[in-house]
C-alpha positions as CSV (number, residue, x, y, z in Angstrom):
1,M,170.2,72.3,132.4
2,S,170.2,68.4,133.2
3,G,171.8,66.2,134.5
4,T,172.2,62.2,134.2
5,N,169.3,60.0,135.9
6,Q,170.7,56.2,135.5
7,F,167.9,54.9,137.4
8,K,165.2,53.5,135.1
9,A,161.8,52.4,136.2
10,F,160.8,48.6,136.2
11,A,157.5,47.4,134.6
12,T,155.9,50.1,133.7
13,G,154.1,48.9,130.9
14,G,150.3,48.4,130.2
15,G,151.0,44.9,129.7
16,A,153.8,44.1,132.7
17,N,153.1,40.9,134.8
18,T,152.4,43.3,138.0
19,L,149.1,43.8,139.7
20,S,147.0,47.0,139.7
21,P,147.6,49.4,142.9
22,S,144.0,48.0,144.2
23,A,144.8,44.4,143.9
24,Y,147.9,45.3,145.4
25,A,146.6,46.9,148.4
26,A,143.5,44.4,148.8
27,L,146.6,41.0,149.1
28,T,145.9,39.4,152.3
29,T,149.2,39.2,153.2
30,L,150.0,43.0,153.3
31,I,149.7,43.7,157.5
32,G,149.4,47.8,157.9
33,S,151.9,49.2,155.5
34,G,153.6,46.3,153.1
35,F,154.2,42.5,152.6
36,Q,155.0,41.2,155.9
37,S,155.3,37.5,155.5
38,G,154.6,34.5,153.5
39,L,155.3,33.4,149.9
40,A,155.1,36.3,147.7
41,S,154.5,35.6,143.4
42,S,156.0,36.6,140.2
43,Q,153.1,39.0,139.4
44,Q,153.6,40.5,143.4
45,M,156.7,40.7,143.3
46,N,157.2,42.5,139.6
47,T,154.9,45.0,142.1
48,V,156.9,45.7,144.0
49,L,160.0,46.0,141.8
50,R,157.5,48.4,139.7
51,Q,157.0,50.4,143.2
52,T,160.4,50.8,143.8
53,S,162.4,51.8,141.0
54,F,159.6,54.0,140.0
55,M,159.9,56.1,143.0
56,A,163.9,55.5,142.1
57,A,163.9,56.9,139.2
58,A,161.7,59.5,140.0
59,I,164.1,60.7,142.6
60,A,167.0,60.9,140.3
61,Q,165.0,62.4,137.7
62,L,164.6,65.2,140.3
63,I,168.3,65.4,140.9
64,A,169.2,65.6,137.4
65,N,166.6,68.4,136.6
66,A,168.7,69.9,139.5
67,G,172.2,69.9,137.3
68,M,173.3,67.2,138.6
69,N,173.9,63.4,137.7
70,A,171.8,60.1,139.0
71,N,174.5,56.9,138.2
72,D,173.7,53.8,138.8
73,D,177.6,53.3,139.8
74,G,177.2,52.1,143.6
75,D,178.8,55.7,144.7
76,L,176.3,56.7,147.5
77,T,178.1,59.4,149.0
78,T,177.9,61.2,145.6
79,L,174.2,60.3,145.3
80,A,173.5,61.5,148.6
81,A,174.9,64.6,148.5
82,N,173.4,64.8,145.0
83,L,169.8,64.4,147.0
84,A,170.9,66.3,149.7
85,T,171.7,69.4,147.4
86,M,168.8,68.8,145.1
87,F,166.4,69.3,147.9
88,Q,168.0,72.2,149.2
89,S,167.0,73.8,145.6
90,L,163.7,72.7,145.2
91,G,162.6,75.9,147.2
92,S,164.1,78.4,144.3
93,P,162.3,79.2,141.4
94,T,164.1,79.6,138.0
95,G,165.0,82.9,138.0
96,Q,165.5,83.9,141.8
97,I,168.2,86.0,142.7
98,I,169.5,84.9,146.3
99,I,172.9,86.0,148.2
100,L,175.5,83.8,148.4
101,G,178.1,83.5,151.9
102,A,180.1,81.9,149.8
103,S,182.5,82.7,146.8
104,S,180.9,80.5,144.3
105,P,177.2,79.7,143.7
106,P,175.9,76.3,144.8
107,T,174.6,73.6,142.0
108,G,171.6,74.4,140.4
109,F,172.6,78.7,140.8
110,L,174.8,80.7,138.3
111,E,177.3,83.6,139.9
112,C,175.5,86.5,138.6
113,N,178.3,87.9,136.8
114,G,176.5,89.2,133.3
115,A,177.8,86.5,131.3
116,A,176.1,85.6,128.0
117,I,174.9,81.9,128.5
118,S,173.1,79.8,125.9
119,R,169.4,80.4,125.6
120,S,169.1,76.1,124.8
121,T,170.8,75.0,127.5
122,Y,169.6,77.2,129.8
123,S,166.2,77.7,128.1
124,A,164.0,77.2,131.6
125,L,166.4,80.5,132.8
126,F,165.5,82.3,129.1
127,G,162.1,81.6,129.4
128,A,161.9,82.9,133.4
129,V,164.2,86.0,132.6
130,S,164.2,86.7,129.2
131,T,166.3,89.4,127.4
132,A,165.8,92.0,130.6
133,F,169.6,92.1,131.7
134,G,170.8,92.1,127.5
135,V,169.6,90.2,124.5
136,G,173.4,88.6,124.0
137,D,174.4,87.7,120.4
138,G,170.9,88.7,119.8
139,S,169.6,84.6,119.0
140,T,171.3,81.8,120.6
141,T,172.1,83.5,124.1
142,F,170.9,85.9,126.7
143,N,172.6,87.9,129.5
144,I,172.2,86.9,132.9
145,P,172.4,90.2,135.2
146,D,175.4,91.3,136.7
147,F,175.7,92.3,140.1
148,R,179.6,92.9,140.7
149,G,179.8,96.4,142.4
150,Y,176.3,97.3,142.8
151,F,173.4,97.2,145.3
152,P,170.0,95.5,144.4
153,R,167.4,98.6,143.9
154,G,163.2,97.8,143.7
155,W,162.2,98.3,140.7
156,D,160.1,101.3,140.8
157,H,156.9,99.6,139.0
158,G,154.7,103.1,138.7
159,R,155.2,104.7,141.7
160,G,157.5,107.2,141.0
161,I,160.7,107.1,143.9
162,D,162.9,106.4,141.0
163,S,160.9,107.1,137.5
164,G,161.5,106.1,134.2
165,R,163.5,102.7,134.7
166,T,163.0,99.5,132.7
167,F,162.9,96.2,134.7
168,G,166.4,94.9,134.5
169,S,167.9,98.5,133.8
170,A,171.9,99.9,135.4
171,Q,172.0,102.8,137.3
172,S,174.9,104.7,137.8
173,D,176.0,106.6,141.4
174,A,174.5,110.1,142.1
175,Y,173.7,112.0,145.4
176,G,170.9,115.2,145.6
177,S,171.0,118.3,145.5
178,H,172.3,120.3,148.4
179,N,174.1,123.0,149.7
180,H,178.1,123.5,151.7
181,P,177.7,126.5,154.5
182,I,180.4,128.9,154.1
183,S,181.8,130.7,157.6
184,D,183.7,133.7,157.1
185,P,186.2,134.7,160.0
186,N,186.0,138.2,159.0
187,H,188.6,140.5,157.7
188,S,189.8,144.2,158.0
189,H,191.7,147.2,155.7
190,S,194.0,149.6,157.1
191,T,194.2,153.0,155.5
192,D,197.8,155.1,155.3
193,L,196.7,158.8,154.8
194,T,199.9,161.2,154.1
195,L,199.1,165.5,154.0
196,T,202.1,167.7,152.5
197,G,201.9,171.5,154.1
198,G,201.2,172.9,157.6
199,Y,200.1,174.8,159.8
200,V,200.3,178.8,159.5
201,G,198.2,179.9,162.6
202,G,195.4,181.4,162.9
203,G,193.2,177.9,162.9
204,S,194.4,178.2,158.8
205,Y,196.6,175.4,157.1
206,A,198.4,176.1,153.8
207,W,199.1,173.1,151.4
208,A,202.1,173.0,149.1
209,G,201.8,174.2,146.4
210,G,198.6,176.6,147.1
211,G,196.7,173.2,146.1
212,Q,194.7,170.7,149.3
213,G,197.4,167.7,149.2
214,A,196.8,163.9,150.2
215,T,198.1,160.7,149.7
216,S,196.3,157.8,151.2
217,G,196.9,153.9,150.3
218,T,194.9,151.0,151.6
219,S,196.0,147.9,152.1
220,G,194.7,144.5,151.1
221,A,193.1,141.4,153.4
222,A,192.6,137.7,152.6
223,T,189.0,136.6,153.4
224,G,190.2,133.2,154.6
225,I,187.1,131.1,153.3
226,T,188.1,127.8,151.4
227,V,186.1,125.6,150.2
228,S,187.4,122.2,149.7
229,A,186.5,118.9,147.4
230,A,186.0,115.8,150.1
231,G,184.9,112.2,149.3
232,G,186.4,109.6,147.1
233,T,185.5,108.4,143.7
234,E,181.6,106.8,144.7
235,T,179.2,107.3,147.0
236,R,178.0,104.4,148.9
237,P,177.1,103.1,152.6
238,K,178.9,101.1,154.6
239,N,179.0,97.3,153.4
240,L,180.1,94.0,152.9
241,A,181.5,92.4,149.3
242,I,179.1,89.1,148.6
243,L,178.5,87.5,145.7
244,F,174.2,87.2,144.1
245,G,173.5,84.0,142.3
246,I,170.6,83.1,140.3
247,K,168.7,80.4,139.8
248,Y,168.9,78.1,136.7
């Protein structure tokens, strides 16, 4: 998305009353890097205006290409600020995702919030990422990545560590298979035995009713083993909440 450029180059046409670069450089009044003194012809002045206006227009166009306005309104503060922002964004190719220490993205970047944005307005970004993060409405929009609440992970791209993933795909949280140790604190059972009968002498016992009689009971005992749930609603490392932005 481009901004406005109100700075226009002067006398750039083929028939302009200007000197050629070689003719201008050959002037004897040029000492070192520029015109030092003496009278200048209209052709020479037009050449100077062409050079300065051409450079001003080129720089202003860079500002506009970065999504800001280069207005010829005398507001030097705003123009200088936009120029500084433009230089900051020059090193970021379209589609680059950056981590930001601010709660909103700088000029030239969009927050990675999964929004569906215009394919024509953001044509450069669409050309860079296409529909890797969502097709939008399928015709006029496309989605930018949604990094809200997500960590980035390097695309496996055939390595085999995180196989089966397509570029730009999201992945739910998970944890690896593991075991839980159980410690048994030991336990015991007691037995109660009752005999019915009595001793009749001569090393013999007689049972009541003429038969053998005994009743026994075994008491229950708890194992003391418990397995409790632990953890929260997701698996995560220690982290900081920050903002991701994408260059358009």
